[in-house]
C-alpha positions, 0 to 999 in steps of 0.5 A: 490263166496266168502267163508265165513270165518271158524273163526272170531278171537275175539281177537282184542287186536294186532290189528290196530284199524278199523282191522279185521282178519280172520283166518282158524282153525280146518278144515277137509280133506273133498275133492272131487275135485278142487272146494272144494280145492280152497274153503279151500285153500281160506279159509285158507288164512290169511287175513286182511281188512284194512281201509284206507282212507275209503276204505277197502284193503286187506293186506296177511299175511304168508298163511297156508297151511294145511298139509292134503291137500297134502297127508300128505307127510311128503317131502312137500315143503311148502314153494314153495307151498306157494309161488306157491299160492302167485303167483298164487293171484298176477297173477289174481290179487285176491286182488284188485278185492276182494277189488273193489267189496267190496269197491263198495258194501261199496259205494251202500251199498245194502240191500243184500250185499253178492248178490252184491259182488257175481255180482260184482264177477261174472262179472269179469268171462270170459263171456258166449259163445256158447258151441253147438247147438242140432237139432230135429224133432218135431211136428208142429201144422198140424202134419208135422215135424219141426226143433227145436233147444236147445243152450247149452251156456258154463257159469263159465266153465258149460255147460247150457241148455240156450235156446229152440226154434223152425221153423214154417212152410207155406201152401202157399208159395212164389216161392222165399222162403227160402228153407224148407228142406225135407228128401223126404223119402216117407216111413217116414212122406210121405217126410216130415222128416227134419232130414237132417237138425237136422243133420246141425245143429248139424254138420255144424253150432254148429261148427261154432258158438262155442265159440260165445258171445250172445250179438250180434245175427246180427253178430251169423246170419251172421255167418250162412249166410255165412256158407250157402253161399246162399240167400235162404239157400239151403245148410243148410235148411232154416228151420234149420238155422231159428230154430237157430236163434229164439234160440240163440235170446231167449238164447241171451236174458236170458243170458243177463237177458232182455225181449226177446222183449228188446234183439231183439230191442237193437239188431235192433236199437242199444243199445245208439238208443234204444226207450225210449217207446214201443207200441204193435201191432194191432192184425190182427186176423183170423177168417174166413178159405178158400182157402188152409187152409179150402177147399170149394169153397172160393178161398179167403184164409183168412179174419180178422178182426182188431181192434182199435188201439186207444184202449190197446191192452188188450181190442183189444184181448178182442174185436176180442175174443168177435166177433170170439165167436159171429161168430161162434154162426151165422154160426151154426145157418145158415149153421149147427154146421159142419160151426164151423169147425177151419181151420189151422190158428184157423178161422172159415171154413164154406163152402161158396162159395163168399168173399160177403157172408162171409164178411156178415156175418163177419159184422154181427156178429160185430153188433151182439156183440156191435161194429161198423163196420168200427170203432170198428172192420175193415176187412181184407183179404188174397187173397193167390191169387198166389194159384188160378191163372193160368200160362198158361191163365195167368187169376184169378178163384176168384169166382169157375168157373169164370176166369178173367183177371188182369185187372178184378181182379183189378177192382174186387177188387176195387168194394169189397172195396166199398160195403165194406168199412170196409176193410183196408187190402188187402194181396197178392191180385195178383200172385206174378209175376204179377207185373203190376197187384200190380202197378196198385191195388197200383194206385187205392187203395194204397190211402185207405188200406193197400196192403201188399206184401207176397208171392211176396217178400217172406221177401227178401230185395232184393226184398224189394227193387224191390217193393218200386222202382216199387211201388208194395204196400206200406206194407209188411207181414214180415215172418222170415222163408222166408228168414231164419234169424231175422238179414235178417229180420230187414233189411226188416223191415229198408227198409218199415220203412225209405224208403217206409213209410210203414206199417209191420205186423209181421206174423206167418205161417199156421204150427206153433209151442208154441213158442212165438218169433215173439210176442217179435219181433212184439214190438221189431221192432216196427210193427205197426200190428200183423198176428197170427191166430184166438183167438183160438188153442194153438200155435195161442194163446200163441202169444196173451197171450206172447203180453198181458205179454208184455203189463203188463211188459211196463205198470210197467215200464213206457215205453208203 
């Protein structure tokens, strides 16, 4: 901050043309701290602002040091103090820096000169750095504990809370996911407490990040990964690391005064390779639940609707929301009011028996909403096939009481797509280690629809490389908490975009919180799709609402 002079001399006759003189008068001794001392000291300094060659130059005269600053001591060596002050000014090049800021202001002639000068001087201050992180235990959308992290930064000598974020939690999880560290104390949250993970944030992650700048999220994530030292984050916990990665990204964007998606894009593409235009992902909206997300006999975990990508995001959201409400009415009319109960991710959870029954109900709702099935609205599914696979018999119970082999299940999927040609995507259609089945399904359906890897790769770059080489599928579901950090998520996206030329779907988890980081992530990395539940329940709709905000921002900047 540049202190305002206490008094402006009005007598100009003795000054050179184009020169202003400032001096102090009637100083008071109301000093409470070091900052007050410095302000009065600067105000008491005689300064001349002289114009020379169209530039301002600061000419310092003999500094005036009010005696009261030093306790009214009669023995004070003012000469020594003046020399000390002059050395301080010279050491920090205060005159030169003030001159630069003032001249820059005169070059630009901003409407708000003092804000401009203040901003220029702040650029000279040490960059903000991480001071410390703090983890706490909170509840997710299923009522289970998860990790929330606060990031505190040191800014201009002050420690401030800069950002807060949290980790999600999955229900159906792949065996190669990052470890979700739980306390396993059955007397507290049935063993699902995360106090150990929170303690790791405070005692193991925070110290290694102290003093680090937040410009590079990749560097911060690398530090955390090296500190843990394991692929699946078994030492510190994937939940603690994911919460830290999300919170650090949020803090970095705030410090740089950027939208989060822009900060993530800079870290993903590099500042020099930033796209001039961005796209918004197509939502894959959970509309009807089965499997672990609902209960009942329906084995397939999620049935989704997918709007056309040829319309604005706000229109896409409106269309799928309209279908969602029409389906709710249809289910109540056909199966009773309990059919409108919601699953973990906001989709309806009626007691249905077969995939055809579910798909036909959704198709009817699309039509009743005034849309065309397969054109305006398409269909998608997350089978979570590992959940109805018997490893001993190596068979699948795709329908209650009916077990089929891998080959029979692949043929079943092919026939289902033929009966319902609006299907555009099947996720986890086979068990996570049934690689021959994955390859067979890719051969038979890969040129027609998206076949999405989730449990089979768990967002792990090593497994994704294997999947690309062996041709398991053509698309990837990206869940950051499966692998731990946003940095590792970046690597996964690059593999799909560059080596497979496939689609990336950024995804939520069944246990969510009200942070919306994945919405910004989807835009930042250019993901074609986002999967974040139904257009109901606050932990789901906050992601959609964030995308509406981003759409509005991009439109205003002509960047869409």
